[in-house]
C-alpha positions, 0 to 999 in steps of 0.5 A: 905575538904583536900588539894591536890597537883598534880605534877606541870607538870601534873597540867599545862598540864590539865590546858591548856587542860581545856582552849582548848575548850570541849572534847568528852572523857578523857583518858580511859573514856566514856559517856562524861557529860555536864558541868552542869552535876548534877550527884552526882557520878563519876563511873568506873573501877580501874585495874593494868598494868601490872596485879598482885596479891595483899594481903589481906591488899591492900588499894585503895584511890580515890579523886575527886580533883578541879584543878582550886583553890590554894591549890587544894582541894579534894571534895570527898574522898573514901577508898577501903579496902581490895581491893580485885581482880582488875579490880573492879568497883567503885562509888565516890559520891560527892555533885553537889553543890560544882562543878563549870562548869568553873573549871577542876576536875580530879580523883586521885587513889593511892594504897599501898599494903605493901611496895608497892605503886601504882599510875596513870601515867596520870591524869583523868579529869572528869565532866566539859568542856566536860569531862565524868563522868564514867573513866577506871583508870589504876594504875602502881606499883613504885619501893620499895627500894628493887626493886631499891637495887636489880637493883643496885645489878644486875648493880654491877654483871654486872661490876665485870668482870673489878674489881681486884679479888682473889680466896679462897677455903676451904673443910671439909669431907662433904662440898667443898667451893670456892669463888672469892673476888672483889674489886673496884679501891679503893681496897674496897671489892664490891662483893663476889661469893662463891659456896658450894658443899655438894655432894647429900645434894645439892649445893648452889650458893650465891652472896654477894654485898657490899656497904660502908663495909656492906652487901647490897643484897644477892641472894642465890640459891639453887640447887639440884646438880652442874650440875643441870640446874635450881635452886630449890629456890632463895633467896633475901635479902637486906638492907639500909644504916642503916641496915633495911631490905628492900628487903626480896623475896623467889622464888620457884616452880615459885611463889614469896613469902616473905622471912622470917625474920630469913632467911634474918637474916642469910643471912645477918650473912653469909655475915658478915662472909664472909667479915670477913674471906676475910679481915682477909687474909682467901682466 
């Protein structure tokens, strides 16, 4: 057996619900079972809301948990890896002799897919107190560190209109560049917007965001020309306070994929070079 901890609010709500008398069904469940049911398996489906494609490394963990004891105990568990396509059907076997008709039991499900964690928004009571033995579980994606960084980037981007800014430009025989540097009230550089026109070789829009004087998030769009309406590709990279890569995505042809480590490293180098250039007084 292993101990299992559910958030206090969720546990309290479930215990109160259990004390309120039998219920004909649980959220998403069917086939209510009597309190003395001796079936040896919980069955059902697991799906994602909203649906999404998983990698071949996704791992799903299911647990049957007794909520009426402290610490809470998982009396049965199962791991499915790789998960494959969702929704999927599952069967979680348990020992009927471990079931106390007076206790409250729930099935908990979590899934990991790379740096993405999935959890349920609600708990799923089963077996006793009129609850079902067949349930339909919905998992929801939780924000990753990269998601949070990108959201922070968008918030910062929406606020640069109120910041002081300077402009700069440079040109060679083949490429012309222009940029705007945005500083916060303390004078710290928070955002640099660069545009690079290489003629028939394409046009690039790059936004650099900084946090505590270090590259934070870079979003780079590549277009066929300066007049093109939509980018051919979008690269996004972001780092935490220690410089660890936490955001690395590429969008092209309507498909999102992982941005290569070398590409992310190149974007960080560009961000550092741009910051150094502005700090040196080269507008």
